[in-house]
SERO-4910 file (N, C-alpha, C, O; in steps of 0.05 Angstrom, whole numbers):
BEGIN
 pado doro    nc1    nc2    nc3   cac1   cac2   cac3    cc1    cc2    cc3    oc1    oc2    oc3
  Met    A    797  -1471   -171    797  -1454   -184    782  -1436   -196    774  -1446   -217
  Thr    A    772  -1410   -195    744  -1401   -205    754  -1380   -223    773  -1364   -219
  Asp    A    733  -1382   -253    749  -1360   -275    739  -1340   -255    719  -1343   -240
  Val    A    759  -1315   -256    751  -1285   -255    752  -1269   -276    773  -1263   -288
  Pro    A    717  -1257   -285    712  -1246   -314    728  -1219   -318    731  -1203   -300
  Ala    A    738  -1214   -340    757  -1200   -348    741  -1167   -346    752  -1146   -339
  Glu    A    721  -1169   -351    705  -1141   -358    680  -1126   -330    664  -1108   -326
  Ala    A    692  -1149   -317    666  -1135   -290    670  -1111   -293    692  -1101   -301
  Pro    A    648  -1098   -286    648  -1070   -275    652  -1072   -247    645  -1091   -233
  Ala    A    671  -1040   -234    681  -1043   -214    669  -1014   -201    675   -993   -213
  Ser    A    654  -1013   -179    652   -992   -168    675   -978   -150    694   -992   -144
  Pro    A    674   -961   -144    709   -943   -130    711   -962   -109    734   -971   -105
  Gln    A    691   -972    -93    703   -990    -62    693  -1015    -83    674  -1027    -71
  Ser    A    696  -1022    -98    690  -1056    -99    719  -1061   -106    735  -1044   -112
  Asp    A    726  -1092   -103    754  -1106   -103    755  -1128   -128    769  -1148   -129
  Ala    A    727  -1115   -153    731  -1127   -173    758  -1121   -190    770  -1100   -192
  Pro    A    763  -1147   -203    778  -1140   -238    763  -1118   -254    740  -1112   -260
  Gln    A    793  -1106   -257    786  -1087   -282    788  -1095   -310    791  -1119   -315
  Pro    A    786  -1084   -323    789  -1092   -356    817  -1091   -364    830  -1070   -360
  Gly    A    831  -1119   -378    863  -1121   -380    870  -1142   -361    891  -1154   -362
  Ala    A    856  -1145   -346    862  -1178   -336    839  -1192   -327    817  -1183   -322
  Lys    A    850  -1218   -326    842  -1231   -321    844  -1262   -295    855  -1251   -276
  Phe    A    840  -1286   -288    848  -1306   -276    833  -1335   -277    829  -1346   -255
  Thr    A    828  -1344   -294    821  -1371   -298    836  -1391   -295    861  -1392   -295
  Trp    A    820  -1409   -293    833  -1446   -297    851  -1454   -315    874  -1460   -309
  Asp    A    839  -1454   -342    841  -1452   -374    873  -1432   -369    893  -1439   -382
  Gly    A    875  -1412   -355    905  -1401   -358    929  -1410   -337    952  -1403   -340
  Phe    A    919  -1426   -316    932  -1435   -304    938  -1448   -308    958  -1455   -296
  Val    A    924  -1473   -335    929  -1499   -343    951  -1504   -369    963  -1523   -379
  Arg    A    947  -1470   -374    976  -1460   -404    991  -1457   -391   1012  -1466   -400
  Gly    A    993  -1445   -362   1019  -1445   -346   1039  -1463   -341   1063  -1463   -347
  Phe    A   1016  -1488   -325   1028  -1508   -318   1044  -1523   -340   1068  -1526   -340
  Arg    A   1025  -1532   -360   1042  -1543   -384   1066  -1523   -397   1083  -1535   -409
  Met    A   1069  -1500   -398   1083  -1483   -409   1116  -1493   -398   1135  -1503   -411
  Ala    A   1112  -1484   -369   1136  -1492   -356   1145  -1515   -342   1166  -1517   -330
  Thr    A   1123  -1537   -346   1129  -1571   -343   1160  -1572   -352   1177  -1576   -335
  Pro    A   1168  -1568   -380   1199  -1581   -379   1216  -1557   -371   1230  -1562   -390
  Leu    A   1229  -1535   -359   1228  -1525   -334   1237  -1536   -324   1260  -1543   -322
  Ala    A   1202  -1542   -307   1206  -1561   -272   1217  -1590   -280   1216  -1601   -258
  Leu    A   1226  -1604   -295   1236  -1630   -302   1267  -1628   -298   1283  -1644   -286
  Ser    A   1273  -1595   -314   1304  -1592   -301   1310  -1581   -279   1333  -1585   -270
  Gly    A   1292  -1563   -266   1287  -1558   -236   1287  -1576   -225   1302  -1571   -206
  Val    A   1278  -1599   -222   1287  -1626   -212   1312  -1633   -197   1317  -1639   -174
  Leu    A   1331  -1627   -227   1361  -1635   -223   1374  -1615   -205   1392  -1625   -191
  Phe    A   1370  -1590   -203   1375  -1563   -185   1363  -1576   -156   1381  -1577   -139
  Gly    A   1339  -1585   -148   1324  -1592   -129   1349  -1616   -119   1364  -1610   -100
  Met    A   1351  -1638   -130   1374  -1656   -128   1387  -1655   -106   1390  -1668    -85
  Ala    A   1401  -1622   -125   1433  -1613   -116   1429  -1607    -88   1442  -1618    -71
  Phe    A   1408  -1587    -83   1399  -1574    -60   1395  -1610    -34   1404  -1613    -12
  Gly    A   1378  -1627    -50   1374  -1654    -38   1405  -1659    -15   1409  -1661      9
  Val    A   1421  -1660    -41   1451  -1672    -29   1462  -1653    -11   1477  -1661      7
  Leu    A   1458  -1634    -13   1475  -1609      6   1456  -1605     32   1464  -1603     55
  Ala    A   1433  -1605     25   1425  -1613     59   1422  -1629     78   1417  -1624    101
  Arg    A   1425  -1654     66   1438  -1681     75   1462  -1669     83   1461  -1662    107
  Glu    A   1480  -1665     73   1510  -1657     88   1512  -1640    106   1526  -1646    125
  Ala    A   1500  -1619    106   1494  -1599    124   1482  -1612    149   1491  -1603    169
  Gly    A   1462  -1633    154   1449  -1643    175   1424  -1647    179   1414  -1655    200
  Leu    A   1409  -1641    157   1388  -1633    156   1371  -1661    151   1382  -1680    139
  Ser    A   1338  -1663    162   1342  -1695    158   1316  -1691    132   1314  -1668    125
  Leu    A   1304  -1706    122   1286  -1711     97   1265  -1696    107   1256  -1684     87
  Gly    A   1250  -1689    128   1226  -1679    130   1232  -1653    134   1214  -1641    122
  Glu    A   1255  -1631    149   1261  -1616    145   1271  -1603    116   1264  -1581    107
  Thr    A   1290  -1623    102   1289  -1613     83   1264  -1604     56   1262  -1588     38
  Leu    A   1253  -1621     65   1219  -1612     44   1201  -1598     56   1181  -1593     43
  Leu    A   1205  -1588     83   1197  -1565     79   1203  -1548     86   1185  -1532     92
  Met    A   1236  -1538     89   1235  -1516     82   1232  -1509     50   1220  -1488     43
  Ser    A   1243  -1525     34   1237  -1529      7   1206  -1520     -3   1201  -1502    -20
  Met    A   1184  -1539     11   1156  -1530      2   1142  -1502     15   1120  -1493      7
  Thr    A   1157  -1490     35   1147  -1464     50   1165  -1444     34   1153  -1425     24
  Val    A   1194  -1444     31   1219  -1425     25   1216  -1419     -7   1213  -1397    -19
  Phe    A   1217  -1450    -19   1213  -1445    -51   1234  -1420    -64   1226  -1401    -78
  Ala    A   1262  -1426    -55   1276  -1400    -63   1308  -1414    -65   1324  -1413    -47
  Gly    A   1313  -1427    -92   1339  -1447   -101   1360  -1432    -93   1375  -1444    -79
  Ala    A   1366  -1406    -98   1388  -1400    -94   1387  -1383    -55   1404  -1390    -40
  Ser    A   1370  -1368    -48   1366  -1372    -26   1373  -1391     -6   1392  -1389     10
  Gln    A   1351  -1415     -7   1365  -1451      2   1399  -1453      5   1415  -1459     23
  Met    A   1401  -1443    -28   1437  -1452    -24   1452  -1434     -4   1470  -1446      7
  Ala    A   1450  -1410      5   1464  -1393      5   1452  -1397     37   1466  -1390     56
  Ala    A   1430  -1407     41   1424  -1416     68   1445  -1448     85   1457  -1454    105
  Leu    A   1441  -1453     70   1465  -1478     75   1486  -1470     83   1495  -1470    106
  Asp    A   1500  -1460     54   1531  -1447     62   1538  -1438     89   1559  -1443    100
  Leu    A   1514  -1420    102   1521  -1411    129   1508  -1425    150   1508  -1416    172
  Trp    A   1493  -1451    143   1485  -1470    164   1501  -1481    175   1519  -1494    165
  Ser    A   1497  -1475    206   1513  -1493    230   1497  -1502    254   1473  -1499    253
  Ala    A   1509  -1512    273   1490  -1521    294   1475  -1505    311   1455  -1514    322
  Ala    A   1485  -1481    315   1458  -1458    315   1462  -1433    296   1478  -1414    296
  Pro    A   1443  -1440    282   1454  -1420    261   1434  -1399    260   1410  -1402    266
  Ser    A   1447  -1374    253   1451  -1340    263   1421  -1346    239   1416  -1360    219
  Ile    A   1407  -1328    256   1374  -1326    247   1376  -1296    235   1358  -1284    222
  Leu    A   1396  -1286    241   1392  -1253    229   1414  -1266    202   1404  -1271    180
  Val    A   1441  -1271    206   1449  -1269    182   1440  -1283    161   1447  -1278    138
  Leu    A   1421  -1305    167   1409  -1318    146   1387  -1300    125   1385  -1300    101
  Ala    A   1374  -1285    145   1357  -1268    137   1369  -1242    123   1356  -1232    104
  Ile    A   1387  -1233    128   1409  -1222    110   1410  -1227     85   1401  -1216     65
  Ala    A   1429  -1255     90   1424  -1261     68   1415  -1267     41   1423  -1265     17
  Thr    A   1393  -1274     55   1369  -1279     39   1349  -1251     33   1339  -1248     11
  Phe    A   1346  -1242     44   1344  -1216     33   1360  -1197      7   1350  -1183    -10
  Ala    A   1391  -1204     15   1399  -1189     -3   1401  -1211    -32   1407  -1200    -54
  Ile    A   1398  -1237    -32   1390  -1246    -58   1366  -1246    -71   1363  -1254    -94
  Asn    A   1342  -1236    -53   1314  -1244    -64   1305  -1205    -67   1285  -1200    -80
  Val    A   1318  -1184    -56   1305  -1166    -61   1297  -1151    -87   1283  -1131    -91
  Arg    A   1315  -1169   -108   1310  -1176   -136   1278  -1167   -143   1272  -1146   -155
  His    A   1263  -1186   -134   1235  -1190   -129   1213  -1167   -125   1191  -1166   -136
  Val    A   1225  -1145   -105   1207  -1120   -114   1218  -1103   -135   1208  -1081   -136
  Val    A   1237  -1109   -154   1229  -1093   -177   1214  -1119   -203   1203  -1113   -224
  Met    A   1218  -1142   -193   1206  -1159   -203   1169  -1152   -206   1155  -1151   -226
  Gly    A   1161  -1150   -176   1132  -1152   -177   1130  -1124   -182   1107  -1121   -190
  Ala    A   1141  -1106   -182   1136  -1069   -195   1127  -1069   -224   1113  -1051   -233
  Ala    A   1139  -1096   -242   1143  -1105   -275   1113  -1119   -278   1104  -1120   -300
  Leu    A   1101  -1127   -258   1078  -1135   -254   1053  -1126   -243   1031  -1137   -242
  Arg    A   1060  -1110   -237   1029  -1095   -220   1014  -1071   -248    991  -1061   -249
  Pro    A   1023  -1071   -256   1003  -1059   -287    991  -1076   -299    973  -1068   -315
  Trp    A    996  -1102   -295    976  -1129   -295    964  -1143   -262    944  -1156   -261
  Phe    A    973  -1139   -246    960  -1153   -223    949  -1141   -212    929  -1150   -200
  Ser    A    958  -1108   -210    936  -1088   -200    895  -1088   -208    875  -1078   -198
  Lys    A    904  -1103   -230    870  -1100   -242    863  -1127   -229    838  -1128   -229
  Leu    A    870  -1144   -219    858  -1164   -205    844  -1158   -181    845  -1134   -176
  Pro    A    828  -1178   -159    821  -1169   -133    852  -1175   -115    865  -1194   -123
  Ser    A    859  -1164    -98    883  -1154    -84    887  -1191    -71    903  -1206    -82
  Pro    A    871  -1201    -48    872  -1222    -52    883  -1249    -61    894  -1267    -49
  Ile    A    875  -1244    -95    886  -1258   -110    909  -1254   -123    922  -1273   -131
  Ala    A    918  -1228   -126    943  -1219   -138    960  -1218   -118    981  -1221   -130
  His    A    966  -1215    -91    988  -1216    -69    986  -1243    -75   1004  -1250    -90
  Leu    A    969  -1264    -67    979  -1298    -62    983  -1302    -91    987  -1326    -91
  Ser    A    986  -1296   -115    996  -1308   -135   1027  -1307   -134   1041  -1327   -137
  Leu    A   1038  -1277   -128   1062  -1264   -119   1081  -1291   -105   1104  -1297   -111
  Trp    A   1068  -1302    -88   1086  -1328    -79   1093  -1351    -99   1107  -1370    -91
  Phe    A   1085  -1350   -120   1098  -1371   -133   1116  -1357   -160   1118  -1367   -182
  Met    A   1127  -1334   -153   1141  -1314   -160   1162  -1330   -167   1163  -1349   -151
  Thr    A   1186  -1332   -189   1204  -1348   -191   1218  -1321   -213   1206  -1300   -217
  Asp    A   1246  -1329   -225   1254  -1305   -233   1247  -1324   -271   1245  -1311   -291
  Ala    A   1244  -1354   -272   1240  -1361   -301   1206  -1355   -303   1194  -1334   -308
  Asn    A   1201  -1367   -301   1161  -1359   -288   1154  -1324   -292   1138  -1317   -309
  Trp    A   1167  -1307   -277   1167  -1292   -284   1173  -1275   -313   1159  -1257   -323
  Ala    A   1197  -1285   -324   1207  -1275   -349   1178  -1291   -370   1165  -1281   -388
  Met    A   1177  -1313   -361   1155  -1335   -381   1137  -1313   -381   1140  -1298   -401
  Ser    A   1111  -1302   -356   1094  -1288   -360   1098  -1264   -364   1077  -1253   -371
  Met    A   1116  -1250   -362   1123  -1223   -371   1132  -1225   -407   1130  -1204   -420
  Ser    A   1140  -1249   -420   1139  -1257   -438   1115  -1251   -462   1113  -1237   -482
  Glu    A   1095  -1275   -444   1080  -1264   -452   1046  -1254   -454   1026  -1259   -468
  His    A   1055  -1235   -430   1039  -1206   -432   1044  -1194   -451   1024  -1188   -464
  Arg    A   1068  -1186   -461   1079  -1168   -486   1064  -1189   -502   1042  -1179   -510
  Lys    A   1066  -1204   -507   1051  -1215   -540   1018  -1212   -537   1002  -1221   -554
  Gly    A   1009  -1199   -513    982  -1194   -510    967  -1205   -492    948  -1191   -485
  Glu    A    970  -1233   -478    969  -1247   -454    953  -1230   -428    961  -1213   -412
  Arg    A    936  -1241   -431    920  -1225   -407    914  -1239   -379    909  -1224   -360
  Asp    A    916  -1276   -373    907  -1287   -357    934  -1296   -343    947  -1317   -348
  Ala    A    939  -1271   -320    944  -1274   -292    955  -1305   -278    975  -1309   -265
  Ala    A    932  -1325   -287    933  -1355   -279    961  -1368   -287    972  -1388   -278
  Ile    A    967  -1351   -304    995  -1363   -318   1018  -1369   -301   1030  -1390   -298
  Leu    A   1022  -1342   -288   1040  -1342   -271   1039  -1359   -242   1057  -1357   -225
  Val    A   1015  -1374   -239   1012  -1385   -221   1012  -1419   -226   1018  -1438   -211
  Gly    A   1002  -1418   -252   1007  -1450   -260   1032  -1462   -262   1039  -1485   -257
  Ser    A   1050  -1432   -273   1081  -1443   -281   1098  -1447   -259   1118  -1462   -260
  Gly    A   1087  -1428   -231   1096  -1426   -213   1099  -1460   -196   1119  -1469   -185
  Val    A   1071  -1473   -200   1067  -1490   -186   1088  -1515   -189   1106  -1527   -176
  Val    A   1071  -1516   -219   1091  -1541   -232   1127  -1535   -229   1145  -1551   -233
  Met    A   1126  -1513   -223   1165  -1507   -221   1158  -1520   -184   1170  -1539   -175
  Trp    A   1142  -1510   -174   1147  -1521   -143   1150  -1549   -137   1166  -1558   -120
  Phe    A   1132  -1564   -152   1130  -1590   -161   1163  -1603   -158   1172  -1617   -141
  Gly    A   1173  -1594   -176   1190  -1597   -194   1219  -1598   -169   1236  -1616   -167
  Trp    A   1217  -1577   -153   1236  -1566   -137   1240  -1584   -108   1261  -1590    -95
  Val    A   1209  -1592   -102   1204  -1605    -78   1220  -1632    -78   1236  -1642    -63
  Ile    A   1202  -1644   -110   1201  -1676   -113   1237  -1684   -115   1246  -1705   -107
  Gly    A   1255  -1657   -127   1280  -1662   -130   1295  -1660   -110   1318  -1667   -111
  Gly    A   1284  -1650    -88   1296  -1641    -57   1304  -1668    -49   1325  -1680    -45
  Ala    A   1267  -1677    -51   1263  -1705    -37   1286  -1728    -47   1300  -1740    -31
  Ile    A   1289  -1733    -78   1308  -1747    -85   1338  -1749    -87   1351  -1768    -96
  Gly    A   1346  -1722    -77   1379  -1719    -69   1378  -1722    -51   1396  -1738    -44
  His    A   1361  -1712    -26   1358  -1727      5   1368  -1759      5   1389  -1767     14
  Leu    A   1351  -1773     -5   1341  -1797     -7   1364  -1814    -24   1363  -1838    -21
  Ala    A   1386  -1802    -43   1402  -1807    -63   1427  -1803    -41   1443  -1822    -39
  Gly    A   1430  -1779    -25   1456  -1779    -16   1478  -1780    -35   1476  -1778    -60
  Ala    A   1503  -1783    -16   1525  -1783    -30   1530  -1801    -67   1542  -1794    -88
  Ala    A   1515  -1824    -61   1509  -1839    -85   1500  -1830   -113   1498  -1842   -134
  Leu    A   1496  -1810   -107   1480  -1777   -132   1508  -1765   -141   1515  -1762   -164
  Gly    A   1521  -1759   -120   1544  -1737   -126   1530  -1708   -137   1506  -1705   -133
  Asp    A   1540  -1694   -146   1527  -1667   -142   1511  -1659   -171   1520  -1672   -190
  Pro    A   1499  -1649   -175   1481  -1654   -203   1488  -1636   -221   1485  -1640   -245
  Arg    A   1500  -1611   -210   1508  -1586   -212   1529  -1589   -242   1529  -1575   -262
  Val    A   1546  -1615   -233   1575  -1616   -249   1565  -1623   -275   1581  -1619   -294
  Tyr    A   1539  -1634   -282   1524  -1638   -300   1516  -1613   -313   1518  -1613   -337
  Gly    A   1510  -1600   -306   1501  -1570   -314   1479  -1566   -310   1466  -1554   -326
  Ala    A   1467  -1578   -285   1435  -1575   -275   1434  -1541   -272   1416  -1527   -282
  Asp    A   1452  -1533   -259   1451  -1501   -254   1449  -1477   -276   1441  -1453   -276
  Val    A   1457  -1494   -292   1456  -1470   -315   1434  -1467   -333   1433  -1458   -356
  Val    A   1417  -1477   -317   1384  -1496   -349   1369  -1469   -339   1355  -1459   -357
  Val    A   1369  -1453   -307   1345  -1442   -311   1360  -1406   -311   1344  -1388   -311
  Pro    A   1383  -1401   -310   1393  -1386   -323   1394  -1389   -351   1399  -1366   -357
  Ala    A   1392  -1402   -374   1403  -1412   -389   1366  -1396   -402   1365  -1376   -417
  Phe    A   1342  -1409   -392   1319  -1405   -390   1307  -1371   -393   1290  -1363   -410
  Phe    A   1321  -1356   -372   1307  -1339   -365   1320  -1319   -379   1307  -1299   -385
  Ala    A   1344  -1321   -386   1361  -1303   -409   1346  -1311   -433   1354  -1295   -450
  Leu    A   1328  -1327   -444   1309  -1335   -470   1286  -1328   -464   1271  -1322   -483
  Met    A   1279  -1328   -445   1248  -1305   -437   1251  -1283   -433   1230  -1270   -431
  Leu    A   1281  -1268   -427   1278  -1236   -442   1281  -1231   -469   1282  -1207   -474
  Thr    A   1283  -1245   -487   1290  -1234   -509   1266  -1217   -522   1271  -1195   -532
  Pro    A   1237  -1230   -522   1210  -1212   -530   1226  -1183   -512   1232  -1162   -525
  Leu    A   1232  -1184   -487   1227  -1164   -476   1249  -1139   -485   1253  -1118   -473
  Trp    A   1261  -1148   -509   1284  -1126   -512   1265  -1108   -523   1242  -1114   -532
  Pro    A   1284  -1074   -521   1274  -1052   -529   1284  -1049   -551   1271  -1031   -562
  Gly    A   1302  -1057   -566   1317  -1054   -585   1351  -1031   -574   1355  -1021   -552
  Trp    A   1364  -1028   -594   1391  -1013   -581   1391   -986   -579   1412   -976   -572
  Ser    A   1365   -968   -584   1361   -944   -583   1354   -947   -553   1367   -935   -536
  Arg    A   1339   -959   -548   1328   -956   -521   1338   -985   -491   1326   -994   -471
  Ser    A   1361   -990   -503   1374  -1013   -487   1397   -996   -468   1420  -1004   -466
  Trp    A   1389   -975   -456   1420   -966   -452   1414   -967   -416   1432   -966   -399
  Pro    A   1384   -971   -410   1378   -978   -380   1391  -1010   -373   1397  -1018   -350
  Trp    A   1392  -1025   -398   1390  -1054   -384   1426  -1059   -383   1437  -1078   -372
  Ala    A   1445  -1033   -400   1471  -1034   -396   1483  -1012   -370   1505  -1010   -360
  Val    A   1455   -996   -363   1471   -993   -333   1468  -1015   -316   1483  -1023   -298
  Ala    A   1447  -1024   -322   1435  -1049   -291   1463  -1061   -303   1482  -1054   -289
  Ala    A   1468  -1073   -321   1499  -1094   -319   1510  -1086   -310   1515  -1094   -287
  Gly    A   1526  -1059   -325   1550  -1041   -306   1553  -1042   -281   1573  -1044   -268
  Val    A   1527  -1040   -273   1529  -1026   -242   1527  -1053   -229   1535  -1052   -206
  Ala    A   1516  -1082   -238   1520  -1110   -223   1543  -1112   -227   1555  -1116   -205
  Val    A   1559  -1110   -250   1588  -1122   -248   1611  -1105   -230   1630  -1117   -221
  Ala    A   1609  -1078   -225   1624  -1065   -222   1620  -1070   -181   1639  -1068   -166
  Ser    A   1595  -1074   -174   1582  -1074   -149   1598  -1107   -144   1616  -1106   -126
  His    A   1594  -1132   -155   1602  -1155   -152   1632  -1152   -145   1642  -1169   -131
  Met    A   1647  -1130   -154   1678  -1133   -156   1685  -1124   -126   1705  -1133   -115
  Val    A   1663  -1099   -108   1676  -1092    -87   1660  -1095    -60   1664  -1086    -37
  Leu    A   1637  -1112    -73   1618  -1106    -51   1607  -1142    -42   1603  -1158    -61
  Pro    A   1603  -1150    -16   1600  -1173     -8   1576  -1191    -18   1556  -1179    -26
  Gly    A   1577  -1224    -18   1545  -1230    -25   1537  -1226    -48   1551  -1227    -68
  Tyr    A   1504  -1220    -48   1495  -1212    -67   1475  -1187    -70   1452  -1180    -77
  Trp    A   1496  -1179    -60   1496  -1149    -64   1489  -1127    -89   1476  -1106    -90
  His    A   1509  -1146   -112   1506  -1138   -128   1484  -1134   -142   1476  -1115   -156
  Val    A   1470  -1161   -135   1437  -1158   -152   1412  -1149   -151   1390  -1150   -162
  Val    A   1429  -1134   -124   1406  -1099   -115   1417  -1086   -124   1405  -1076   -143
  Ala    A   1438  -1079   -121   1450  -1047   -146   1437  -1054   -171   1416  -1043   -177
  Gly    A   1449  -1073   -186   1449  -1078   -215   1413  -1079   -216   1417  -1085   -239
  Gly    A   1392  -1078   -213   1365  -1073   -202   1358  -1058   -214   1348  -1055   -236
  Leu    A   1372  -1032   -177   1365  -1014   -177   1368   -993   -189   1351   -975   -191
  Ala    A   1394   -995   -201   1408   -973   -227   1387   -979   -253   1373   -960   -261
  Gly    A   1385  -1007   -264   1373  -1006   -283   1342   -995   -286   1334   -982   -306
  Ser    A   1325  -1001   -262   1302   -994   -261   1307   -960   -253   1289   -946   -263
  Leu    A   1328   -948   -237   1325   -920   -245   1326   -913   -269   1307   -901   -278
  Ala    A   1345   -917   -284   1353   -908   -306   1329   -921   -335   1334   -922   -359
  Gly    A   1308   -928   -322   1295   -934   -342   1265   -918   -333   1245   -915   -348
  Ala    A   1268   -909   -308   1246   -892   -303   1242   -865   -306   1222   -850   -302
  Phe    A   1278   -857   -320   1289   -831   -322   1288   -832   -354   1288   -810   -366
  Ala    A   1288   -852   -366   1281   -856   -393   1258   -852   -407   1254   -841   -429
  Asp    A   1239   -864   -387   1214   -861   -392   1196   -828   -390   1178   -819   -403
  Ala    A   1212   -815   -366   1199   -793   -354   1205   -767   -380   1190   -749   -386
  Arg    A   1236   -776   -392   1242   -768   -420   1231   -768   -442   1234   -751   -459
  Arg    A   1212   -792   -444   1195   -796   -461   1171   -784   -467   1155   -787   -486
  Gln    A   1170   -772   -447   1137   -759   -443   1145   -729   -443   1127   -712   -440
***
């Protein structure tokens, strides 16, 4: 990985990074180290996926290929729920979209930071974005961090944990049981909530958060699948944009 200087001058037609962002090996290593504890817990979640993948009839190779290329815990779990001898690609695609469309909002939140990087680096980096390392990166950015490689470093170590966990779960099979019984599935949401703490805007400016939560809960009661995630995210984003517009 090569260092991208933070203050490189950019002509109107240049794709060089703008001031306020950089992408370095040091940032990658720091992100890797920061997310290592989470990756270790992610191994347990990956093991649960491996067990379920084996029960669904996927081979070890198919399980590893899916984890390496998709790298999306909730979506892969949902895909297994819908798996059949001849799975409907359209149904799987719709379910995956409903779960992951929140990444549109998460990616938009990264734009003020990542838009200052060369486009190839910025877009390839987003492949490593998960809920947890997005929250971690945003938390670090709010503290003054400008090295975007933290997102990639943290995403890489989490990718390793997810893939290794899936392999262990598939190989161990029924002897392993379901790691979710031991609370493995609670680790990532708990970490995500913890990383959101530095992003808390204070009670006077927290009403967009309340709007997002309220719409998500209400939608969950009436909408099937994971569409409540989409509804809550969009409602909170619109409420936040309205609040910013009023303050300007």
